[in-house]
C-alpha positions as CSV (number, residue, x, y, z in Angstrom):
1,M,56.4,-10.4,177.5
2,E,58.1,-7.3,176.2
3,V,57.1,-8.3,172.6
4,S,53.5,-8.8,173.5
5,S,53.2,-5.5,175.2
6,K,54.6,-3.7,172.2
7,E,52.1,-5.5,169.9
8,N,49.2,-4.5,172.2
9,A,50.2,-0.9,172.1
10,Q,50.3,-1.1,168.3
11,F,46.9,-2.7,168.3
12,F,45.3,0.0,170.3
13,S,46.9,2.8,168.3
14,N,45.9,1.5,164.9
15,N,42.6,-0.1,166.1
16,T,43.3,-3.0,163.8
17,V,44.0,-6.7,164.5
18,L,47.4,-7.8,163.5
19,P,47.6,-11.5,162.4
20,V,51.2,-11.7,163.9
21,D,49.9,-11.8,167.4
22,R,49.2,-15.5,167.7
23,S,52.3,-16.5,165.8
24,S,54.4,-14.4,168.1
25,F,52.9,-16.1,171.2
26,K,53.6,-19.5,169.5
27,S,57.2,-18.6,168.8
28,E,57.7,-17.3,172.3
29,S,56.2,-20.5,173.7
30,S,58.3,-22.7,171.5
31,A,61.4,-20.7,172.5
32,S,60.7,-21.2,176.2
33,K,60.1,-24.9,175.6
34,E,63.4,-25.2,173.7
35,K,65.2,-23.3,176.5
36,Q,63.7,-25.7,179.1
37,S,64.6,-28.7,177.0
38,C,68.2,-27.4,176.6
39,C,68.6,-26.7,180.3
40,G,67.0,-30.0,181.4
41,G,69.0,-32.1,178.9
42,I,72.3,-30.6,179.8
43,K,71.6,-31.0,183.5
44,I,70.7,-34.7,183.1
45,F,73.9,-35.2,181.1
46,L,75.8,-33.3,183.8
47,G,74.4,-35.6,186.5
48,A,75.2,-38.7,184.5
49,L,78.7,-37.6,183.7
50,S,79.4,-36.6,187.3
51,F,78.4,-40.1,188.4
52,V,80.8,-41.6,185.8
53,Y,83.6,-39.4,187.0
54,F,82.8,-40.6,190.5
55,A,82.9,-44.2,189.4
56,K,86.2,-44.0,187.5
57,A,87.8,-41.9,190.2
58,L,86.7,-44.4,192.9
59,S,88.3,-47.4,191.1
60,G,91.4,-45.4,190.2
61,S,92.0,-44.1,193.8
62,Y,91.2,-47.6,195.2
63,L,94.0,-48.9,193.0
64,K,96.4,-46.3,194.5
65,S,95.3,-47.4,198.0
66,T,96.1,-51.0,197.3
67,I,99.6,-50.5,195.9
68,T,101.2,-51.7,199.1
69,Q,98.8,-54.6,199.4
70,I,99.4,-55.8,195.8
71,E,103.2,-55.5,196.3
72,R,103.1,-57.8,199.3
73,R,100.4,-60.2,198.0
74,F,102.3,-60.9,194.7
75,D,105.7,-60.4,196.3
76,I,106.9,-57.9,193.7
77,P,109.1,-54.7,193.9
78,S,107.8,-51.2,193.6
79,S,109.2,-50.8,190.1
80,L,106.9,-53.6,188.9
81,V,104.0,-52.1,190.7
82,G,104.7,-49.0,188.8
83,V,104.4,-50.9,185.5
84,I,101.0,-52.2,186.7
85,D,99.9,-48.8,187.6
86,G,101.1,-47.4,184.3
87,S,99.2,-50.1,182.3
88,F,96.1,-47.9,182.8
89,E,97.7,-45.2,180.8
90,I,98.8,-47.6,178.1
91,G,95.2,-48.8,177.7
92,N,94.1,-45.2,177.3
93,L,96.9,-44.5,174.9
94,L,95.9,-47.4,172.5
95,I,92.6,-45.7,171.4
96,I,92.7,-42.1,172.7
97,I,93.3,-40.5,169.3
98,V,90.7,-42.6,167.5
99,V,88.1,-42.0,170.2
100,S,88.7,-38.3,170.6
101,Y,88.7,-37.6,166.9
102,F,86.0,-39.9,165.5
103,G,84.0,-40.0,168.7
104,A,83.1,-36.3,168.4
105,K,81.3,-37.1,165.1
106,L,79.4,-40.1,166.5
107,H,77.0,-40.6,169.4
108,R,79.0,-39.3,172.3
109,P,76.8,-40.4,175.2
110,R,76.6,-44.1,174.0
111,I,80.3,-44.2,173.4
112,I,80.8,-43.1,177.0
113,G,78.3,-45.8,178.2
114,A,80.2,-48.5,176.3
115,G,83.4,-47.3,177.9
116,C,81.9,-47.7,181.3
117,L,81.1,-51.3,180.6
118,I,84.6,-52.0,179.5
119,M,85.9,-50.3,182.6
120,S,83.8,-52.6,184.8
121,V,85.1,-55.7,183.1
122,G,88.7,-54.6,183.7
123,T,87.9,-53.9,187.4
124,F,86.4,-57.4,187.9
125,L,89.5,-58.9,186.1
126,I,91.9,-57.2,188.7
127,A,90.1,-59.1,191.5
128,M,90.2,-62.5,189.8
129,P,93.7,-63.7,191.0
130,Q,92.3,-63.9,194.6
131,F,90.0,-66.8,193.5
132,F,92.7,-68.7,191.6
133,M,95.9,-68.5,193.6
134,G,96.6,-70.2,196.8
135,R,96.2,-68.8,200.3
136,Y,98.5,-66.0,201.4
137,R,101.6,-67.3,203.4
138,Y,103.7,-65.0,205.6
139,E,107.0,-65.6,207.4
140,R,106.6,-66.7,211.0
141,F,108.8,-68.6,213.4
142,P,107.3,-72.0,214.3
143,S,106.5,-71.2,217.9
144,T,104.3,-68.2,216.9
145,I,102.1,-70.3,214.6
146,N,99.9,-71.7,217.4
147,S,102.2,-74.7,217.8
148,T,102.5,-76.8,220.9
149,A,106.1,-77.8,220.1
150,S,108.7,-75.9,222.3
151,I,111.4,-74.7,220.0
152,S,114.3,-72.4,220.9
153,P,114.6,-69.6,218.4
154,C,118.3,-69.4,218.7
155,L,119.0,-73.1,218.3
156,Q,116.5,-73.7,215.5
157,D,117.9,-76.4,213.2
158,K,116.7,-79.7,211.8
159,S,117.7,-81.7,214.9
160,Q,115.2,-79.8,217.1
161,T,112.1,-80.1,214.9
162,P,110.2,-83.4,214.7
163,L,110.9,-85.2,211.4
164,S,107.2,-85.5,210.5
165,A,106.7,-81.7,211.0
166,L,109.7,-80.9,208.8
167,E,108.5,-83.3,206.1
168,K,105.0,-81.8,206.1
169,S,106.4,-78.3,206.0
170,Q,108.8,-79.0,203.1
171,A,106.0,-80.8,201.2
172,K,103.8,-77.7,201.5
173,I,106.7,-75.4,200.3
174,N,107.4,-77.7,197.3
175,A,103.7,-77.7,196.4
176,G,103.6,-74.0,196.7
177,C,106.6,-73.6,194.5
178,E,105.1,-75.7,191.7
179,K,102.0,-73.6,191.7
180,E,104.0,-70.3,192.0
181,A,106.4,-71.2,189.2
182,G,103.5,-72.0,186.8
183,S,101.7,-68.7,187.2
184,S,102.4,-65.0,187.5
185,M,99.0,-63.9,188.7
186,W,99.9,-60.2,188.8
187,I,99.6,-60.2,185.0
188,Y,95.8,-60.4,185.5
189,V,96.0,-57.2,187.5
190,L,98.0,-55.5,184.8
191,L,95.5,-56.7,182.0
192,G,92.6,-55.6,184.1
193,N,94.1,-52.1,184.6
194,L,94.8,-52.0,180.9
195,L,91.1,-52.6,180.2
196,R,90.2,-49.9,182.7
197,G,92.3,-47.5,180.7
198,I,90.6,-48.4,177.5
199,G,87.1,-48.0,179.0
200,E,87.9,-44.7,180.6
201,T,89.2,-43.1,177.4
202,P,86.0,-41.5,176.0
203,I,84.8,-40.1,179.3
204,Q,87.0,-37.0,179.5
205,P,87.3,-35.7,175.9
206,L,83.7,-36.5,174.8
207,G,82.0,-35.7,178.1
208,I,83.7,-32.3,178.7
209,T,83.2,-31.1,175.1
210,Y,79.6,-32.2,175.2
211,I,79.0,-29.9,178.1
212,D,81.0,-27.1,176.5
213,D,79.0,-27.4,173.3
214,Y,75.5,-27.3,174.8
215,A,75.9,-25.3,178.0
216,M,75.5,-21.5,178.2
217,E,79.0,-20.0,177.9
218,E,78.9,-18.3,181.3
219,N,77.9,-21.7,182.9
220,A,80.4,-23.9,181.2
221,A,83.2,-23.2,183.7
222,L,80.9,-23.8,186.7
223,Y,79.5,-27.1,185.1
224,I,83.1,-28.4,184.5
225,G,84.1,-27.4,188.0
226,C,81.1,-29.3,189.3
227,V,82.0,-32.4,187.4
228,Q,85.6,-32.3,188.6
229,T,84.4,-31.7,192.2
230,V,82.1,-34.7,192.1
231,A,85.0,-36.6,190.6
232,I,87.1,-35.8,193.7
233,I,84.3,-37.3,195.9
234,G,85.2,-40.6,194.2
235,P,88.7,-40.8,195.6
236,I,87.3,-39.9,199.1
237,F,85.2,-43.1,199.0
238,G,88.0,-45.0,197.2
239,F,90.5,-44.4,199.9
240,L,87.9,-44.9,202.7
241,L,87.0,-48.2,201.0
242,G,90.7,-49.0,200.8
243,S,91.0,-48.2,204.5
244,L,88.2,-50.6,205.4
245,C,89.5,-53.4,203.2
246,A,93.1,-53.0,204.5
247,K,91.8,-54.0,208.0
248,L,90.2,-57.2,206.7
249,Y,92.5,-60.1,206.2
250,V,93.2,-61.0,202.5
251,D,91.7,-64.5,202.8
252,I,88.7,-63.5,204.8
253,G,86.0,-66.0,204.2
254,F,88.5,-68.7,203.1
255,V,90.5,-69.3,206.4
256,D,89.8,-69.3,210.1
257,L,90.8,-65.8,211.2
258,D,91.7,-67.1,214.7
259,S,94.6,-68.9,213.1
260,V,96.1,-65.7,211.7
261,T,99.1,-64.7,213.9
262,I,99.8,-61.2,212.5
263,T,97.8,-58.0,212.8
264,H,97.1,-55.1,210.3
265,K,100.0,-53.3,211.9
266,D,102.5,-55.9,210.7
267,V,104.6,-55.2,207.7
268,Q,103.6,-58.6,206.2
269,W,99.9,-57.9,206.6
270,V,97.8,-58.0,203.4
271,G,94.3,-56.8,203.5
272,A,91.3,-57.8,201.4
273,W,92.5,-55.8,198.4
274,W,90.3,-57.7,196.0
275,L,87.0,-56.9,197.7
276,G,87.0,-53.2,196.7
277,Y,87.4,-54.0,193.0
278,L,84.2,-56.1,193.0
279,I,82.3,-53.1,194.5
280,A,83.9,-50.6,192.0
281,G,83.0,-52.9,189.1
282,V,79.3,-52.9,190.1
283,I,79.3,-49.1,190.4
284,S,80.8,-48.8,186.9
285,I,78.0,-50.9,185.4
286,L,75.4,-48.7,187.1
287,A,77.1,-45.5,185.8
288,S,76.8,-46.7,182.2
289,I,73.0,-47.1,182.2
290,P,71.9,-43.4,181.7
291,F,74.0,-42.8,178.7
292,W,72.2,-45.3,176.5
293,F,69.1,-43.1,176.8
294,L,70.6,-39.7,176.2
295,P,70.3,-38.0,172.7
296,K,73.2,-37.5,170.3
297,H,72.6,-33.7,170.2
298,L,70.9,-31.2,172.5
299,P,69.4,-27.8,171.4
300,K,72.0,-25.1,171.7
301,P,71.4,-22.1,173.9
302,E,70.1,-19.0,172.1
303,K,73.3,-17.0,172.7
304,R,75.4,-19.7,171.0
305,K,73.2,-20.5,168.0
306,D,74.5,-17.8,165.7
307,S,78.2,-18.0,166.7
308,S,80.5,-20.9,166.5
309,A,83.2,-19.3,168.7
310,S,83.0,-16.9,171.5
311,S,84.6,-13.4,171.4
312,E,87.4,-14.7,173.7
313,Q,88.1,-17.6,171.4
314,S,88.4,-15.3,168.4
315,K,91.5,-13.7,170.1
316,F,93.3,-17.0,170.0
317,I,92.0,-18.6,166.8
318,T,93.2,-17.4,163.4
319,E,90.4,-16.2,161.0
320,D,91.2,-18.4,158.1
321,N,88.5,-20.8,156.8
322,K,85.7,-19.3,158.9
323,D,83.1,-21.5,157.3
324,Q,85.1,-24.6,157.9
325,H,83.1,-25.5,161.0
326,K,79.8,-25.8,159.1
327,S,80.9,-28.9,157.3
328,Y,81.7,-30.6,160.7
329,Q,78.1,-30.1,161.8
330,Q,76.9,-32.3,159.0
331,Q,77.0,-36.1,158.8
332,V,80.1,-37.3,157.0
333,K,81.6,-40.6,156.3
334,I,84.5,-42.0,158.2
335,A,86.7,-41.9,155.1
336,E,86.1,-38.2,154.7
337,M,86.8,-37.6,158.4
338,A,90.1,-39.5,158.1
339,K,91.2,-37.1,155.3
340,D,90.9,-34.2,157.7
341,F,93.0,-35.9,160.4
342,L,96.5,-34.6,159.4
343,P,95.3,-31.0,158.7
344,S,93.5,-30.9,162.0
345,L,96.7,-32.2,163.8
346,K,98.8,-29.6,162.0
347,N,96.3,-26.9,163.0
348,L,96.4,-28.0,166.6
349,F,100.2,-28.1,166.9
350,G,100.4,-24.7,165.2
351,N,98.6,-23.1,168.2
352,P,101.4,-21.7,170.5
353,V,99.1,-21.3,173.6
354,Y,98.0,-24.9,173.3
355,I,101.6,-26.2,173.0
356,L,102.9,-24.1,176.0
357,Y,100.1,-25.3,178.2
358,L,100.6,-28.9,177.1
359,C,104.4,-28.8,177.9
360,A,103.8,-27.3,181.3
361,S,101.1,-29.9,182.1
362,I,103.4,-32.8,181.2
363,I,106.1,-31.6,183.6
364,Q,103.6,-30.9,186.3
365,F,101.9,-34.2,186.0
366,N,105.2,-36.2,186.1
367,S,105.6,-34.9,189.7
368,L,101.9,-35.2,190.7
369,I,101.3,-38.7,189.3
370,G,104.4,-40.2,190.9
371,M,103.6,-38.5,194.3
372,V,99.9,-39.6,194.3
373,T,100.8,-43.2,193.3
374,Y,103.2,-43.7,196.1
375,K,101.9,-41.3,198.7
376,P,100.3,-44.0,200.8
377,K,103.5,-46.0,200.7
378,Y,105.5,-42.9,201.6
379,I,103.4,-42.2,204.7
380,E,103.5,-45.8,205.8
381,Q,107.3,-45.9,205.6
382,Q,108.1,-42.4,206.7
383,Y,105.8,-42.0,209.6
384,G,105.2,-45.7,210.6
385,Q,101.4,-45.6,209.9
386,T,99.4,-48.7,208.9
387,S,97.8,-49.0,205.4
388,S,94.4,-48.7,206.9
389,K,95.1,-45.4,208.7
390,T,97.0,-44.0,205.8
391,N,94.1,-44.5,203.4
392,F,91.6,-43.2,205.9
393,V,93.6,-40.0,206.4
394,I,94.1,-39.4,202.6
395,G,90.4,-40.0,201.9
396,L,89.0,-38.0,204.7
397,I,91.4,-35.1,205.0
398,N,93.5,-34.7,201.8
399,I,91.0,-35.4,199.0
400,P,88.2,-33.0,200.3
401,A,90.8,-30.2,200.1
402,V,91.4,-31.0,196.5
403,A,87.6,-31.0,195.8
404,F,87.2,-27.7,197.5
405,G,90.1,-26.2,195.6
406,I,88.7,-27.3,192.2
407,F,85.3,-26.0,193.0
408,S,86.8,-22.7,194.2
409,G,88.6,-22.3,190.9
410,G,85.4,-22.7,188.9
411,L,83.5,-20.4,191.3
412,M,86.2,-17.7,190.9
413,M,85.9,-18.0,187.1
414,K,82.2,-17.4,187.2
415,K,81.9,-14.8,190.0
416,F,84.7,-12.5,188.8
417,R,84.1,-13.2,185.1
418,I,87.7,-14.1,184.5
419,N,88.7,-14.2,180.9
420,V,91.2,-16.5,179.2
421,L,94.2,-14.4,180.1
422,G,93.1,-14.3,183.7
423,A,92.6,-18.0,183.7
424,A,96.2,-18.5,182.6
425,K,97.5,-16.2,185.3
426,L,95.4,-18.0,188.0
427,S,96.6,-21.4,186.8
428,L,100.2,-20.3,186.9
429,A,100.0,-18.7,190.4
430,S,98.3,-21.9,191.7
431,S,101.2,-24.1,190.4
432,F,103.9,-21.8,191.6
433,F,102.7,-21.5,195.2
434,G,101.6,-25.1,195.3
435,Y,105.0,-26.4,194.4
436,L,106.7,-24.2,197.0
437,L,104.4,-25.8,199.6
438,L,105.0,-29.3,198.2
439,L,108.8,-29.0,198.6
440,S,108.3,-28.0,202.2
441,L,106.5,-31.4,202.8
442,F,109.8,-33.3,202.3
443,A,111.8,-31.0,204.6
444,M,110.1,-32.8,207.5
445,G,109.9,-36.5,208.5
446,C,110.9,-39.2,210.9
447,E,114.3,-40.8,211.4
448,N,114.9,-44.4,210.5
449,S,113.6,-47.0,212.9
450,D,116.3,-48.6,215.0
451,V,116.7,-52.1,213.4
452,A,119.7,-54.1,214.7
453,G,122.1,-54.9,211.9
454,L,120.4,-52.5,209.4
455,T,120.1,-48.9,210.8
456,V,122.0,-49.4,214.0
457,S,124.6,-51.9,215.1
458,Y,124.1,-54.5,217.8
459,H,126.1,-52.2,220.1
460,G,123.8,-49.3,219.6
461,T,125.8,-47.2,217.2
462,K,124.5,-45.8,213.9
463,Q,124.9,-48.3,211.1
464,M,127.7,-49.0,208.7
465,T,127.8,-49.9,205.0
466,D,127.5,-53.6,204.5
467,H,124.0,-54.4,205.8
468,E,124.0,-58.1,205.0
469,Q,127.2,-58.8,207.0
470,A,126.1,-56.6,209.8
471,L,123.1,-58.9,210.6
472,F,125.4,-61.2,212.4
473,S,127.2,-60.4,215.6
474,E,129.0,-62.0,218.5
475,C,125.7,-62.1,220.5
476,N,124.1,-64.4,217.9
477,S,127.2,-66.2,216.7
478,G,126.1,-69.4,218.5
479,C,122.7,-69.5,216.7
480,T,121.8,-71.1,213.4
481,C,120.1,-68.2,211.7
482,S,119.2,-67.2,208.2
483,K,119.8,-63.6,207.0
484,N,116.9,-64.0,204.5
485,D,114.1,-64.3,207.2
486,W,111.9,-61.4,208.1
487,D,110.0,-62.1,211.3
488,P,110.6,-58.9,213.3
489,I,110.4,-58.7,217.1
490,C,110.7,-55.7,219.4
491,G,113.1,-55.8,222.2
492,E,112.5,-54.1,225.5
493,N,115.3,-51.7,224.7
494,G,113.2,-50.2,221.8
495,V,115.2,-51.8,219.0
496,T,113.7,-54.0,216.3
497,Y,115.4,-57.3,215.4
498,I,114.9,-59.0,212.1
499,S,114.1,-62.3,213.8
500,A,114.1,-63.9,217.2
501,C,117.1,-66.0,216.1
502,L,119.2,-63.0,215.2
503,A,118.2,-61.5,218.5
504,G,119.8,-64.5,220.2
505,C,116.6,-65.5,222.1
506,Q,116.9,-68.8,223.9
507,A,113.3,-69.4,224.9
508,S,109.7,-68.4,224.2
509,N,106.3,-68.4,225.9
510,G,102.8,-68.3,224.5
511,S,101.7,-68.7,220.8
512,G,100.5,-66.6,217.9
513,K,100.3,-62.9,218.5
514,N,100.9,-63.3,222.2
515,T,104.3,-64.9,221.9
516,V,107.0,-63.5,224.2
517,F,110.7,-64.3,223.8
518,F,113.2,-64.5,226.7
519,N,116.9,-64.6,227.4
520,C,117.7,-62.7,224.2
521,S,121.5,-62.3,224.3
522,C,121.6,-59.5,221.7
523,V,118.9,-57.4,223.5
524,G,121.1,-57.4,226.6
525,T,124.2,-56.2,224.8
526,L,123.0,-52.7,223.9
527,E,123.6,-49.6,226.0
528,S,122.0,-51.1,229.1
529,P,123.3,-54.6,229.5
530,S,121.4,-55.0,232.8
531,Q,118.0,-54.3,231.0
532,S,115.6,-57.2,230.7
533,S,116.4,-59.3,227.6
534,S,112.9,-60.1,226.5
535,A,111.1,-59.3,223.2
536,V,107.6,-59.4,221.7
537,V,106.3,-60.2,218.3
538,G,106.3,-57.4,215.7
539,P,108.5,-54.3,215.0
540,C,108.9,-51.4,217.5
541,Q,107.1,-48.2,216.9
542,K,108.8,-45.1,215.5
543,G,110.2,-42.4,217.8
544,N,108.1,-40.2,220.1
545,D,108.4,-37.2,217.9
546,C,107.0,-39.0,214.8
547,P,103.2,-38.5,215.7
548,K,103.8,-34.8,216.0
549,M,105.7,-34.6,212.7
550,F,102.9,-36.6,211.0
551,L,100.4,-34.0,212.2
552,Y,102.5,-31.2,210.7
553,F,102.7,-33.2,207.5
554,L,98.9,-33.5,207.2
555,V,98.3,-29.8,207.8
556,I,100.8,-28.7,205.1
557,S,99.6,-31.5,202.8
558,V,96.0,-30.2,203.0
559,I,97.1,-26.6,202.2
560,T,99.2,-27.8,199.3
561,S,96.4,-29.9,197.8
562,Y,94.0,-27.0,198.0
563,T,96.5,-24.5,196.4
564,L,97.4,-26.8,193.5
565,S,93.8,-27.8,192.7
566,I,92.6,-24.2,192.4
567,G,94.2,-24.0,189.0
568,G,92.5,-27.1,187.7
569,T,89.3,-25.5,186.3
570,P,91.0,-22.3,184.9
571,G,93.5,-24.6,183.1
572,Y,90.6,-26.5,181.5
573,I,89.0,-23.3,180.4
574,L,92.3,-22.0,178.9
575,L,92.6,-25.3,177.0
576,L,89.1,-25.2,175.6
577,R,89.1,-21.5,174.7
578,C,92.4,-21.3,172.8
579,I,91.4,-23.7,170.0
580,K,88.7,-23.9,167.3
581,P,85.3,-25.3,168.3
582,H,85.4,-28.3,166.0
583,L,88.8,-29.3,167.4
584,K,87.9,-29.3,171.1
585,S,87.4,-33.1,171.4
586,F,90.5,-33.7,169.4
587,A,92.6,-31.3,171.4
588,L,91.5,-32.8,174.7
589,G,92.3,-36.2,173.3
590,I,95.9,-35.2,172.2
591,Y,96.3,-33.5,175.6
592,T,95.3,-36.7,177.4
593,L,97.5,-38.7,175.1
594,A,100.5,-36.6,175.9
595,I,99.9,-36.7,179.6
596,R,99.5,-40.5,179.5
597,V,102.6,-41.2,177.4
598,L,105.0,-38.7,178.9
599,A,103.8,-38.6,182.5
600,G,101.2,-41.3,183.4
601,I,103.2,-44.2,182.1
602,P,106.8,-43.4,183.0
603,A,106.3,-41.5,186.3
604,P,105.1,-44.5,188.4
605,V,107.9,-46.7,186.9
606,Y,110.8,-44.4,187.5
607,F,109.4,-43.3,190.9
608,G,109.2,-47.1,191.8
609,V,112.7,-47.8,190.6
610,A,114.0,-44.8,192.6
611,I,112.1,-46.0,195.7
612,D,113.5,-49.5,195.4
613,T,117.1,-48.0,195.6
614,T,116.3,-47.0,199.2
615,C,115.4,-50.5,200.3
616,L,117.4,-51.8,203.3
617,K,115.9,-55.3,203.6
618,W,114.4,-57.3,200.8
619,G,112.0,-60.2,201.3
620,N,112.5,-63.6,199.6
621,K,110.0,-65.6,197.6
622,R,109.2,-69.1,198.7
623,C,110.9,-70.6,195.7
624,G,113.9,-68.3,195.8
625,G,114.4,-64.9,194.2
626,R,113.9,-61.3,195.5
627,G,110.4,-60.5,196.7
628,A,108.9,-57.2,198.1
629,C,110.9,-54.8,200.2
630,R,110.4,-55.1,204.0
631,L,112.2,-52.0,205.2
632,Y,113.1,-48.7,203.6
633,N,115.7,-46.0,204.5
634,S,113.3,-43.2,205.6
635,S,115.9,-40.5,205.3
636,A,117.0,-41.5,201.8
637,L,113.3,-41.8,200.7
638,R,112.5,-38.3,201.9
639,K,115.5,-36.8,200.2
640,L,114.7,-38.7,197.0
641,N,111.2,-37.4,196.8
642,K,112.4,-33.8,197.5
643,E,114.9,-33.9,194.7
644,I,112.4,-35.3,192.1
645,N,109.7,-32.8,193.0
646,H,112.2,-29.9,193.1
647,D,113.3,-30.6,189.6
648,S,109.7,-30.8,188.3
649,G,108.8,-27.6,190.0
650,N,111.7,-25.7,188.6
651,Q,110.9,-26.8,185.0
652,T,107.3,-25.9,185.4
653,Q,108.0,-22.4,186.6
654,Q,110.5,-21.9,183.7
């Protein structure tokens, strides 16, 4: 409008008709159309990418929520679960350099769409073992399995059980062993997660750089913050879905639920872990559809047409080869692109800001990835919560704090017009104060549950060293018991016993979940011998102070999550602005590669190995061999996590 008013003034002053009038209106009109096309195109891509981030975050967080379920279902230790979790990073590692470098020269939206389809295939593959392996079997004393036979727990031996029942039971065990020996179905979970990693590879490096290339410079931080915020909504639904599925029995639809004698509060309970993966796979397919219709390029905003790098970028980028970026805007052959690979890699690792940020991120993510992977398990073991409640709490309370923190970081960048140096300071402050709060989380917790023979003796004193030998005492010396069984009961004295036999129970009444054991000689030998010597099915609850400590844990956890996530968006902006424009995709790819190799893959494994060292009671597989852990040392687990996170925090601050 300002141009046209000047031309009108010129027309009236000269009293002549200028032929430029119509062309100026046309150029103004075309410019406005181009602006609308640019804004509309980038917003459509922003919406599609946000939905993809939601889909991948949902499936990833759902995997975290099912860690305990997978461990129990396949009867494997935490260290092996860590390998399964790390297979996602391995899949990402296989093609990240190729995708991030060559993908930037090709059709980025379609590559992202193809990745979503691969991700959905992997998600479906994870759920497949449920349909090929046998029904889930848990340890239960015969009298609790809706049996009409009256069997004394203490005197259980072959002479008391009818021969036909023993033969049938042994035949079932042998059949199960043959099937179990011929298959390790957890491998399908590992391969499926590997495919998920391959499919997820192009989403971050190609999607973020596409936004940064075609969005207005002042809006780029807000757009990236929006994408990351929507991505956090995915884990909210992922953990809530995990909470719902954890309440459903694993073989729902395949067995009569009335015959199930355990509840979701039992340590042997396995929820319908496979159901959520089917839902996540369908969502990934839907997320891929829009990218097949998006263009390879969008018109650049007017402010960015004449400059390949912003004024801030010029402070961090050396001025040699200024015209180098022009050749990257042209169509080139793959062979020619391959020749530039090593020079580009050298250029990237010659950037000190990029290297420092990369090293700090590796140390930080080692702590965060390990903590996020095993946080549900930690809450279950430390505070005695069920899998369903743990996932619900994380999804509804903890994850929204992360989303709000990420969005706040992007909003601060836009509102206060924070430059690259300010972004670095904000990211550092966020990490520093976040880790101080994180360490305080492990200063609180609940004491070990009182389990006779493991954490306390049968006489009520705190436990000794040799746990296996301590399972037997004078009170159960007359019973024929196995130390390998795990069928816990809760005595009226508030102590958990590994089995009714080891509690010295002489009789039982009822069946299934309502079984009550009587005349338990070990229950009566504790501090109050005159107390009733009965017990019920299932372990005892944690101490009275544990619910209060859990509430404190949640409050500090929310504040910690918010503080740490504020630095997320400023960190991304620092990463994007400190490198040359044509290397942005490649830089993000190398960054992701380093995080996967040096944090994503090893962290779940060594966290899992460390957690396994705190196990007090291991389960046993049906055909022999060590299974999943049944009981952890809560105090040792808390100290272990504190030491690992303390070391990571110190190295990050340095």
